[in-house]
C-alpha positions in Angstrom: 15.1 0.6 -4.7 12.1 1.7 -2.6 8.6 0.7 -3.7 5.1 1.4 -2.5 2.9 -1.7 -2.5 0.3 -3.8 -0.7 1.0 -6.2 2.1 -1.6 -8.8 2.9 -3.2 -9.0 6.4 -6.3 -10.6 7.8 -7.6 -14.1 8.1 -7.9 -16.8 5.5 -10.4 -15.9 2.8 -10.8 -12.4 4.4 -7.9 -10.3 3.0 -7.1 -6.9 4.2 -4.2 -4.9 2.8 -1.9 -2.3 4.1 -0.3 0.2 1.8 3.4 0.2 2.7 6.7 1.6 1.7 9.4 -1.1 1.5 12.6 -2.2 -0.2 11.9 -4.0 -3.4 14.1 -6.9 -2.4 12.0 -7.8 0.6 9.2 -10.4 0.5 5.6 -9.2 0.0 4.8 -9.6 3.7 8.3 -8.9 5.0 9.4 -5.9 7.0 8.5 -2.4 5.7 9.7 1.1 6.3 6.4 2.9 6.7 2.6 2.1 6.5 0.8 4.9 4.7 -2.7 3.5 4.4 -5.0 0.5 4.0 -7.3 -1.1 1.5 -10.2 -3.4 2.4 -11.7 -5.2 -0.7 -14.1 -7.2 1.4 -16.3 -4.2 2.4 -19.2 -3.4 0.2 -17.7 0.1 -0.3 -14.1 -1.3 -0.8 -12.7 1.0 1.9 -9.4 2.8 1.1 -7.5 5.2 3.3 -4.3 6.7 2.1 -2.1 9.4 3.7 -1.7 11.6 0.6 1.0 13.7 2.1 3.2 10.7 2.9 2.4 9.1 -0.5 3.5 12.3 -2.3 6.7 12.5 -0.2 7.8 9.0 -1.0 7.0 9.4 -4.7 9.0 12.6 -4.6 12.1 10.9 -3.2 11.9 8.2 -5.8 9.7 5.4 -4.5 7.9 3.5 -7.3 4.2 2.7 -6.6 2.8 -0.6 -7.9 0.0 -0.5 -10.5 -2.6 -1.4 -7.9 -1.4 1.4 -5.5 -1.4 3.9 -8.4 -5.1 3.1 -9.1 -6.0 3.3 -5.4 -4.1 6.7 -5.1 -6.0 8.1 -8.0 -9.4 7.2 -6.4 -8.4 8.5 -3.0 
């Protein structure tokens, strides 16, 4: 099953997340199929960038977004 979720990047106590498409059986920070955006909660503006076309494509072919990614997609 394909899922759209966050993968953690960045230094200790300075998280930065990529929004990625991956197999649900892989680890959180394991390999992924495609990176479709990022989320930086440490910015004052909590920067989010999401490629809406690729997000809609993956949802259309059956990928399930996590709750957090759903919320970020609604805001973007």
